[in-house]
C-alpha positions as CSV (number, residue, x, y, z in Angstrom):
1,M,-13.8,0.5,28.5
2,N,-11.3,3.3,28.8
3,K,-11.8,6.5,26.8
4,I,-9.9,9.7,26.4
5,V,-11.7,13.0,25.9
6,L,-10.0,16.0,24.3
7,E,-11.9,19.2,24.5
8,N,-11.8,23.0,24.0
9,E,-14.4,25.7,23.2
10,Y,-14.8,24.4,19.7
11,L,-14.4,20.6,19.8
12,N,-15.2,17.5,21.9
13,I,-13.3,14.5,20.8
14,V,-13.5,10.9,22.2
15,I,-10.7,8.4,21.6
16,L,-10.9,4.7,22.4
17,P,-7.3,3.3,23.0
18,E,-8.5,-0.2,23.5
19,L,-10.4,-0.3,20.2
20,G,-7.6,0.4,17.7
21,G,-6.9,3.8,19.3
22,R,-9.6,5.1,17.0
23,I,-11.3,8.5,17.2
24,D,-14.8,7.6,18.0
25,S,-16.5,11.0,17.8
26,I,-15.6,14.6,16.9
27,I,-18.3,17.1,17.8
28,Y,-18.0,20.6,16.5
29,K,-19.7,22.5,19.4
30,P,-21.0,25.6,17.6
31,T,-23.4,23.5,15.6
32,N,-23.3,20.2,17.6
33,K,-22.2,18.4,14.4
34,N,-20.6,15.0,14.9
35,W,-18.2,14.3,12.0
36,V,-17.5,10.7,12.8
37,W,-19.7,8.0,11.3
38,K,-20.7,5.1,13.6
39,N,-22.4,1.8,12.6
40,K,-25.8,2.1,14.2
41,N,-26.1,-1.7,14.1
42,L,-23.0,-2.4,16.2
43,K,-22.0,-1.4,19.7
44,N,-18.5,-0.5,20.6
45,N,-16.9,-3.8,21.6
46,F,-13.6,-5.7,21.3
47,V,-13.1,-7.7,18.1
48,S,-10.8,-10.5,17.4
49,K,-7.9,-9.6,15.1
50,N,-8.8,-12.6,12.9
51,S,-12.3,-11.2,12.3
52,N,-13.8,-10.2,9.0
53,Y,-13.5,-6.4,8.9
54,D,-16.7,-5.5,7.0
55,D,-18.9,-7.6,9.4
56,N,-17.4,-5.9,12.4
57,W,-16.9,-2.4,11.2
58,Q,-18.1,-0.2,14.2
59,G,-17.0,3.0,12.5
60,G,-14.7,5.8,13.7
61,W,-11.5,7.2,12.4
62,E,-8.8,4.6,12.3
63,E,-5.8,3.4,10.3
64,L,-4.9,0.4,8.1
65,F,-1.4,-1.2,8.2
66,P,0.5,-3.0,6.7
67,N,-2.3,-4.1,4.2
68,D,-5.9,-3.6,3.1
69,A,-6.7,-6.8,1.3
70,I,-5.3,-9.9,3.0
71,E,-1.7,-10.2,1.9
72,E,1.3,-12.5,2.7
73,F,4.5,-11.2,4.3
74,T,7.8,-12.8,5.3
75,W,6.6,-12.6,8.9
76,G,3.2,-14.2,8.3
77,S,-0.3,-13.4,7.0
78,G,-1.5,-9.9,7.0
79,L,-5.0,-9.6,8.6
80,D,-8.2,-8.4,6.9
81,H,-7.7,-4.5,6.7
82,G,-4.4,-4.9,8.6
83,E,-3.5,-5.1,12.2
84,L,-4.0,-1.6,13.7
85,W,-7.8,-1.4,13.8
86,S,-8.3,-4.4,16.1
87,T,-5.3,-3.9,18.5
88,Q,-5.2,-2.3,21.9
89,W,-3.1,0.9,22.2
90,K,-1.3,2.0,25.3
91,V,-1.8,5.6,26.7
92,E,1.7,7.0,27.1
93,S,0.5,10.4,28.2
94,S,-2.7,12.5,28.1
95,N,-4.2,15.8,29.1
96,S,-7.4,17.7,28.0
97,K,-5.8,18.8,24.8
98,E,-3.4,16.0,23.7
99,V,-2.9,12.2,23.9
100,L,0.0,10.0,22.9
101,L,-0.7,6.4,22.2
102,S,1.6,3.5,21.3
103,T,1.4,-0.2,20.4
104,N,4.1,-2.8,20.3
105,N,2.0,-6.0,20.2
106,L,1.6,-6.3,16.5
107,D,2.3,-9.5,14.6
108,S,4.6,-7.6,12.2
109,G,6.8,-6.5,15.1
110,T,6.2,-2.9,14.2
111,I,6.1,-0.2,17.0
112,F,3.6,2.6,16.3
113,F,3.1,6.0,18.1
114,K,0.1,8.2,17.5
115,N,-0.2,11.7,18.8
116,I,-3.6,13.4,18.7
117,V,-3.8,17.2,19.5
118,V,-6.8,19.5,19.6
119,F,-6.2,23.3,19.1
120,E,-8.9,25.9,18.4
121,N,-11.1,24.3,15.7
122,N,-8.5,21.9,14.5
123,V,-7.4,18.3,15.2
124,E,-3.9,17.2,14.2
125,V,-2.7,13.6,14.2
126,K,0.9,12.6,13.9
127,Y,2.3,9.0,13.4
128,E,5.7,7.5,13.8
129,A,6.6,3.8,13.4
130,D,9.7,1.6,13.4
131,I,9.0,-0.8,10.6
132,N,11.6,-3.6,11.0
133,F,10.5,-6.1,8.3
134,S,11.8,-6.0,4.7
135,D,8.5,-6.3,2.9
136,Y,6.5,-3.8,0.9
137,F,3.6,-2.4,3.0
138,L,0.6,0.0,2.9
139,F,-0.3,2.6,5.5
140,K,-3.7,4.3,5.0
141,L,-6.1,6.5,6.9
142,H,-9.7,5.3,7.2
143,L,-11.7,8.4,8.2
144,A,-15.4,7.5,8.3
145,V,-17.7,10.5,7.8
146,P,-21.5,10.4,7.9
147,I,-23.4,11.3,4.8
148,D,-26.0,13.9,5.4
149,E,-29.3,14.5,3.4
150,K,-26.9,16.2,1.0
151,S,-23.1,16.1,1.3
152,E,-20.5,17.5,-1.0
153,V,-16.9,16.5,-1.5
154,I,-14.8,19.5,-2.6
155,S,-11.4,18.8,-4.2
156,D,-9.2,19.5,-7.2
157,C,-9.6,16.0,-8.5
158,K,-8.6,15.5,-12.1
159,K,-9.5,11.9,-12.6
160,I,-11.2,9.0,-10.7
161,E,-10.4,5.3,-11.2
162,K,-12.3,2.4,-9.9
163,V,-10.6,0.3,-7.2
164,E,-12.6,-2.8,-7.9
165,K,-13.9,-3.4,-11.5
166,D,-17.0,-5.2,-10.3
167,F,-17.8,-3.1,-7.2
168,G,-19.9,0.0,-7.3
169,N,-22.4,1.8,-9.4
170,I,-21.2,5.5,-9.6
171,I,-17.9,6.0,-11.3
172,D,-18.7,4.5,-14.6
173,Q,-22.4,5.3,-14.7
174,Q,-23.0,8.5,-12.6
175,A,-19.7,10.1,-11.9
176,E,-21.2,13.4,-10.6
177,S,-22.8,11.5,-7.7
178,F,-19.4,10.6,-6.4
179,F,-18.9,14.2,-5.3
180,N,-22.5,15.2,-4.6
181,L,-23.9,12.6,-2.2
182,K,-27.4,12.0,-1.1
183,K,-28.4,9.8,1.9
184,D,-30.1,6.5,0.8
185,S,-29.7,7.2,-2.9
186,G,-28.6,3.6,-3.4
187,Y,-25.2,4.6,-4.9
188,F,-21.9,3.2,-3.7
189,D,-18.3,2.9,-5.0
190,F,-14.6,2.9,-4.3
191,G,-12.2,5.1,-6.2
192,Y,-8.7,6.3,-6.5
193,L,-8.6,10.1,-6.9
194,N,-5.9,11.9,-8.9
195,L,-5.6,15.2,-6.8
196,Q,-3.5,18.2,-7.6
197,S,-3.1,19.1,-3.9
198,N,-3.2,17.5,-0.5
199,R,-6.5,19.0,0.5
200,V,-10.1,17.7,0.5
201,S,-13.2,19.2,2.1
202,V,-16.6,17.8,3.0
203,K,-19.7,20.0,3.3
204,D,-23.1,19.0,4.6
205,S,-26.6,20.3,4.0
206,L,-26.3,22.8,6.9
207,N,-23.0,24.3,5.7
208,N,-20.9,22.5,8.2
209,L,-17.4,21.9,6.7
210,M,-14.4,19.8,7.5
211,E,-11.2,20.6,5.7
212,L,-8.7,17.7,5.6
213,T,-5.0,18.3,4.8
214,F,-2.5,15.5,4.8
215,D,1.2,14.7,4.5
216,N,2.2,14.9,0.8
217,E,5.3,12.7,1.2
218,N,4.1,9.5,2.9
219,L,0.4,10.1,2.3
220,R,0.6,11.3,-1.3
221,Y,-2.2,9.2,-2.7
222,F,-5.9,9.5,-2.0
223,W,-8.8,7.1,-2.1
224,I,-12.5,7.4,-1.3
225,F,-14.9,4.6,-0.3
226,Q,-18.5,5.6,-0.1
227,S,-22.0,4.1,0.4
228,Q,-25.1,6.3,-0.1
229,G,-27.2,3.5,1.4
230,G,-26.3,1.2,-1.4
231,W,-23.7,-1.0,0.4
232,R,-25.0,-2.7,3.6
233,K,-27.5,0.2,3.9
234,H,-24.6,2.4,5.3
235,N,-24.5,6.1,4.6
236,V,-20.8,6.7,5.0
237,L,-18.0,8.5,3.2
238,V,-14.5,7.2,4.0
239,L,-11.5,9.5,3.3
240,E,-8.4,7.5,2.7
241,P,-5.0,9.3,2.3
242,A,-2.6,6.4,1.6
243,S,1.1,5.7,1.2
244,N,0.6,3.6,-1.9
245,S,-1.3,4.2,-5.1
246,R,-3.2,0.8,-5.2
247,K,-5.1,-1.4,-2.8
248,Y,-3.2,-4.6,-3.7
249,L,0.5,-4.5,-2.9
250,N,1.6,-6.2,-6.1
251,D,-0.3,-3.6,-8.2
252,A,1.4,-0.8,-6.3
253,I,4.8,-2.4,-6.6
254,S,4.3,-2.8,-10.4
255,R,3.7,1.0,-10.6
256,N,6.7,1.8,-8.3
257,T,4.3,3.4,-5.9
258,A,4.7,1.2,-2.8
259,K,6.6,1.7,0.4
260,K,9.1,-0.9,1.5
261,G,10.6,-1.6,4.9
262,P,12.7,-1.5,7.0
263,M,12.2,2.2,7.6
264,H,11.3,4.8,10.2
265,F,7.9,5.9,8.9
266,K,6.3,9.3,9.7
267,C,3.2,11.0,8.5
268,N,0.4,13.3,9.7
269,Y,-2.9,14.9,8.9
270,K,-4.9,17.8,10.1
271,V,-8.7,18.5,10.0
272,K,-10.2,22.0,10.4
273,F,-14.0,22.3,11.3
274,Y,-16.2,25.3,10.7
275,N,-19.6,26.5,9.5
276,E,-20.2,28.9,6.6
């Protein structure tokens, strides 16, 4: 399996073009901290695009498009968690500091480009896509971060709303635990966060920090999925800047917070890593 390694004095990053073009690890060298969560029960392997996502979630930092939940489009059925995570991406160019990936084999007919760059203690990812269909769609980041013995989410969140009424045991019962996470506490939940800015940080028990900033035009909404050992025994925090305000397209459409093709879509995010 082909892999791309980007590296400098601060970071070592592994990218797997054939597995959704995902970032498979980000090691902050000064403390040897890996900021990418991986499912210890699954090996890196090819997965059919028709597969159930949750059963085959190997981890990593990836993207969801044009849907999260299974949705119907004019061109056909959207796959579970969309079509980007399971597709193979082509390496257009690469060197030790930058890689440009593309894919044009999607059922939706969309052509995506993804540019990943490492500089100093930062990673920046830029996306461009020609969306040719006339349906509403969702684009969302799916950045899986490991939960440490004690992890903290730092943000200017004003309000959290549950994504699924009958899923989770934090937001309605133990809201403080949504931002102060403990490995194997048994908590899990999925929430929409009302942020005042486009910045969220995560801090672990050894004072390692990652600071995420994201496009506030096409990634203006922010969701968090998390399991502190309570869902499938995973200890994972998933940071999800999104183009739409809601998981289900009709819910976002009713709020006038959904993107609609055809359009030339662009967005980006940057992550800074350091230790206090």
